[in-house]
C-alpha positions as CSV (number, residue, x, y, z in Angstrom):
1,X,11.2,80.0,64.8
2,X,10.2,78.8,60.9
3,X,13.3,78.9,58.6
4,X,13.1,77.5,55.1
5,X,16.1,78.4,52.7
6,X,15.9,80.5,49.7
7,X,12.3,81.6,51.2
8,X,10.7,84.4,52.8
9,X,8.4,83.6,55.4
10,X,5.6,85.9,57.1
11,X,2.1,86.3,58.6
12,X,2.5,84.0,61.0
13,X,-0.6,83.6,63.7
14,X,-1.6,81.3,66.3
15,X,-4.4,79.3,66.0
16,X,-7.3,79.9,68.3
17,X,-6.6,76.6,70.2
18,X,-2.7,77.3,70.1
19,X,-1.7,73.9,68.7
20,X,-0.3,75.2,65.3
21,X,1.1,78.0,63.4
22,X,-0.5,78.8,60.2
23,X,2.2,81.2,57.9
24,X,3.1,82.2,54.6
25,X,6.0,81.9,52.5
26,X,7.3,83.0,49.0
27,X,10.4,82.6,46.9
28,X,13.2,85.5,47.7
29,X,13.4,86.0,43.9
30,X,9.5,87.2,44.0
31,X,8.1,85.0,41.8
32,X,4.5,85.6,42.3
33,X,3.5,82.1,41.7
34,X,5.2,80.5,44.4
35,X,3.3,81.9,47.4
36,X,2.4,79.0,49.7
37,X,0.2,78.8,52.9
38,X,1.8,76.4,55.5
39,X,1.0,75.3,59.2
40,X,2.8,73.7,61.5
41,X,2.4,72.3,65.1
42,X,3.4,74.7,68.1
43,X,6.1,72.2,69.0
44,X,7.5,72.2,65.4
45,X,6.4,69.1,64.1
46,X,4.1,68.2,61.4
47,X,4.6,71.0,58.8
48,X,2.3,71.0,56.0
49,X,1.5,73.1,52.6
50,X,-2.1,73.8,52.6
51,X,-2.3,75.9,49.6
52,X,0.0,76.8,46.9
53,X,0.0,79.1,44.0
54,X,0.1,82.8,43.6
55,X,-1.1,85.6,46.4
56,X,-4.6,86.4,44.3
57,X,-5.4,82.4,44.4
58,X,-6.2,82.7,48.3
């Protein structure tokens, strides 16, 4: 389970090799500029933000 206080987490998908889980997050307040694309290891380690910005940026 992916949890981030004050954020909504959405669209998790396994990578083709099953090693990582990319997902998106956005502010609970609905701010259009607070969308982020993340990845995390299958074991819950190595979280990274790949991209931050508005939803239209990706």
